[in-house]
N, C-alpha and C positions, 0 to 999 in steps of 0.2 A: 560478447561472451567473456572476454578478458576483464572488462569492467565489472560485470556481475560477479565473477569469481573473486576478484580482488575485494569487492565490497563485502561479500559474504565471508571471506576469510577474516577480514578485519571485524566483521560482525561477530564471528565466533570469538575473536579475541576480546571484543567488548563485553560479550555475555560471560565469557570465562572470568574476566576481571570483576564483573558485577557479582558473579557467584562466589568468587574468592573473598570479596570484601563484605558481601551482604548475605550470602547463603539464601535460605528460605525464611528469613526473619521478617517481621512486620515492616521493618525499614525497607526491605526489598519490595514489599507490596506497595509502599508509598511511591516508589520510583516506577514500578510497573503500571500502576493505574493512571499515572500521568503520561508516561511515555507512550504506552500502547495506543490510546486514542489520538495522540498527536501524530504518531506514525501513520495511523489510518487517515487522519485528516490531510496530511501532506501528500500521501499517496493518491487520495481522491483529487486534490487540487492539481497535482502534476499530470496524472493520467487523463483527467477530464479536459484540461486545457489543451494538452497535446493532441488527444484524439478528436477534439472539437475543431481545432484550428489548422492542423496539418492539411486535411483535404481542402479547406477553404483557402489557405495560403498557396497551396500547390496549383490551384485553378487560376491564380492571378498571374498576370505578366510581371516582370521583374520590378518595374517602377511602382505599379499598383500594389504589389506584395509589400514593398517597403512602407508605403503609406498605411496599409491595413495593419501591419505589424506595429507601427508607432502608435496608432490609435488604440489597438487592443492593449498594448503595454500601459498606456496612460490610464485606461479604464480600470485595469486590474490593480494598478498601484493604489488608486483611491479606494476601490472596493475592499481590497484585502487589508489595507491599513485600518480602515474603519472596523472591519470584522475582528482583527487582532486586538484592537483597543477594547472593544466590547467584551471579548472573551476573557481578557485579563481581568477586567472589572468583575465579571460574573464567575470567576474561578471557584469561589466557595460553593456556590449553588450547583455549578457543573460537577464538582467533585462529589457532592452528595448523591447525584444521580449515577455517576460513574463507578463509585465504590461504596455502596450502601452498607456493606459489612466490614469496612476497614476499621482496624483498632483506633478508637478515638484519640489515643495518645499520639498517633502518627498522621492524623487528619491534616493538621496545619502544615506538616512537612510536605504532604502530597499536594496541597494547594500551592505552596511556593514553587515546587517542581513544575506544576502545570503552568504557572504564570511565566516562569523563565522560558520554558520550551514553547509556549505560545508565541513568543517573539520570533520563532522560526517559521511561522505559517505564512506571513507576508512574503519574505524572501523566497520561500519554496514556490509559491504561486507565480511570482514575477519571473523567477528563473524558468518556470515551465513555459511561459510565453516565448522566451528566448530559445528554449529547446525546440519548440514548434517551428520557429524560423530556421534553426539549424537543420532540422529533419528534412525540410523542403530542399536543402542543399546536400542531403544524404551525409550529414556530419553527425555521428552518433556518440562520439567519444565522451564529451562532457556530461551528457545525460546518463551514459552508462556508469560513470564514476561518481554520480551524485551520492549514492548510499555509501560508497567508500569514503568520501570526504566526511560525511557525518560521523561514521564510525571511527575514523582516524582521529578526528578532533575530540570525540568523547573519550577515547582511550588516553590520548595525551593529556587532556584536561583532568581526567580522574587520577592519573599517575602524578601529575604535577601539583594539583590543587586539593587532593583528598584530605591532607592534614589541616588545611585551612577551612575548606567549605564542606567537607564530608560528602554526603550523598548529593548535595547540590552541584558538585563538580561535574557529574554526568550531564545535568541539565544545562550547565553553562557551556560545556563542549558541544552539545547538540545545537544550541542557538548560534554559537560562533561558527560552526561548520556550515550552517545554512547561509549565513551572511557572507562567508568567504566564497562559497560556491556561486552565489549571486554575483559577486564582484568579478569573478573569473569569467562567467558566462556572459555577463554584460559587456565586458571588454572584447571578448572574442567575437560576439555577434555583430557588434557595431564597428569593428575595425574593417575598413574597406566599404562600409555601407554609406551610400550617398543619400543622406537624409534630406539635404537641401533640395535635391531634385525630385523628391517624392511628391506625387500629386496628392491633393486633399482626398481623404477617404470619405466616400459617401455612405458607407455602412452606418446605420443608426446605432447609438449607444445601447438602446434596448435590445437590438438584435445581437450585439456582441455579448452582452451579459446573458442572454437567453441561449446562445449557441451551445454552451457546454451543459445545458440543463439535463438532457437525457443521460449523458454519461455521469453527471453528478448524482442523479437519482439511482442509477445502476450501482455506482461505486459505493454510495452511502448504504444501499441495501446490503451489499456484501460486507461492508465494514461494520454495520450494526450487528451482524451475526456474531462477530468476535467481541464487540464491545459488550453486548449482553452477556456472553459467556464469561468474560473477565469480571463483570459486575457480580454475576452469580457466584463466581469463584471466591470473591471476598467473604461470602457467607459461609464458606467451607472451613474457615479457621485461619490462623496466622500462616503465612507462607504459601497459601494455595494460589493466589493471584500471581505471585512470583514464579511458582512452579509451572503455571500455565504459560507464562511468557518464555520460560526456558524451553518448553516444548514447542512453542511457536517458532523458535529458531530452527528446530529440527524439521519443521514443515516449510518455513519460508525460504530456506536455502535452496532445496531442490525446486520449489515453486518458482523462485526467481530465475534459476538456471533454465527451467523449462519454458517459462512464459515470457520473460522480458526480452531476451534477444530475438525470439521467434516473432512475437507480436509486434514489437517496435520496428523490426526490419520489414515485416510484411505490410505494415500500415501504408507506406507510400506506394507499394506495388499494387495492393488491392484498390486503393484510391485511383491509381492510374488506369487500371483495367475497367473500373466503373466509369471513369470519365470518357473512355472510348467505347462504352457499351459492350464490353466483353464480360458480361456478368456470369455466363456459364463457366468460362475459364476461371474466374475468380472463385466461384463456388467449388470447383474441383480442387483448387489450391487450398481452400479452407478445409475440405474433407481430408486431404492428405495430411495436413498439419495436425488436425484434431486426432487422427488415427495414430500418428507418431507420438503425440503427446500422451495419449492414453496408454500406449505400450510402455513408455518410459515411466509414467506415474505409477502404474501397477507394480512394475518391477522394483522401483525405488521404495515404494511403501512397504512391500513385503520384506525387503532387506532391512529397512529401518525398524520394523516391528520385531523382527527376529533377534536383532542385536541391540535393542534399545538400552538395556540395563548396563552391559559392559561399555557401550559407547558413551553413555551419560557419565559413568564413573571415570572413564578415561579423560573426557573433556572438562569436567567441572569439579570432580570430587577432590577438593583441596581447600585449605583455609577454612572459611566459615561454611563451606558447602560440605556437609558431613555425609556419611553412609545413609543416614535417615533421609537426608535431602534427595539422594540418588533414588531411593525406593519411592519417595513421593512423586518425583518428576517422572519416573518410569511408569508409575501407575496412571498418571494423568495422560501420558503420551499414548497409552493403549487405546483410549477413547478418541483422542484428537488426531493421532497420526494418519488414519485413513482419510481424513479431510483433504489430504494432498491430491487424491484422485479427483474428487468432485470439484475442488477449487481450481486445479490446473485446467480441467476441461472447460469449466464455465468461463474462465478468464480468457483462454485462447479463442474460444468460439465467439464470445461476446465482443472482444476487441476487433475481431475480423468482421463481424456484422456491423459494428459501428463504422468501420472504414468503408463498408459497402453501402452505408447510409440506410441501414435497416435497424433502427434503434429499438423498436417496440419489443421484439422477442427477448433481448437481453434485459430490458427494464422489467418486464413481467417476471422473467426467471429470477432476477435478483431479489424479488420480494419473497420468494418461496423459502430460502434458507432461514431467514430470521423468523418468519412466521412459524415454520415447523419447529425451529429450535426453541422458541418461547413456549409453544404448546407442549412439546415433549418434556422440556425441563421442568416446567411448573407442574405438570401432571405427575412426573416421576418423583419430584421433590427429594431427590437423593443428593447428598453432599459428599458421597464417596468419591475419591479422586478418579477412579476409573470411568465415572459417568459425567464428570465435569465438562468434557469436550465432546461427548457423544452426540448431543443435540446439534451442535455445529456441524459435525461430520455428516449426520443424516440429512440435514438441511441442504448442504452443498451438493451431496450426491443427487438428491431429489431435484434441485435447481438445474443441475447439469443435464439430467434426463429430460426434464421438461423443455429446456432450450433445444436439445437435439430434436425432439418431436416437433416443436414449433417451426424450427428452421427447415426441416425436411418436408413438412406439410406445405410450406409456402414457396419452395424453390421453383416450382414450375411457373408460378405467377411472377416471381422476381425475374426469371429468365426472359420473359417476353416483354417486361416493362423496360422503358428507356428513361 
């Protein structure tokens, strides 16, 4: 919880600095359309690797666990390095898909931002393998402070390098933070690890790469919901994509506080209960957690909607972020803010079911938000700020409801299976 709070306080500082320097200008859009998808990608990588390999590592004896960890690490070093190189080369084509309505004068700036920040994808995924190993030892600190490290480096880089590199200073800080975090977690994980005594791992390379597949599909579905919303926002005029990203800070902070500490600390416990066939006890634990999350999400969402305009003005209205920017962001938040409820519920329930080795309901539920969002948004065809995030909100609420129905319809069958 401390790590998440520190990360989000620094995140507010980073967003406030972005607002001060860029406001809701098209230059802010060029940063938002690059950073948003990269944040989503890194989240997919970290969560999919952690949730795929923590149960697998937990089930191994100490020496076998070390051998499996080393093989998984080698596998993802090669896979993620190749992926990052391909994404850097394809950045112009990717940006055309990510920001179809971006001002052409700032397209090149967005491409350079994307290329710089793509250098953070490989270290994020490799660090996640080390997080998984640390989770099996119930050591959560470094993973909890991952986002704090990124935000700190971005703030420091922007303050120190703004006059030299301009908007690129944020991207440079993002990449530097990811590589620094990898160095720290690499040293911490391997200190005291007897790699020489580890037996050869018999798990096939194909099985290692396929292991996170379910969670990758799930996380990609959730991420595409916002990627589509951001791409549509670029058609709404200059500053709309940036306004959406400012609103996402108001959603992601309570989401992180609700979801990350709860789900990450529950993961080893649910995996342990499943391994000793105490599935009913695990399901009761999931029910209590989802109920607590729902209560907190509804209360937090109502408070945020009620006080959105004065809060946005207090946090961001200075420098390049004008009163007009406040009104724009406040209007966008009206449609996007309630997504906190559906998003938090679907995340907590899905992560718990992945730990229980029941991946199909979350994967099916993850396809609902983006499909409903695309259908609703294209049919409505409105570029008013109040409706920019409404499709994403409706999609997440529908996905959470569908997951609840699927999970409760299958719980009797799960309880008798071993």
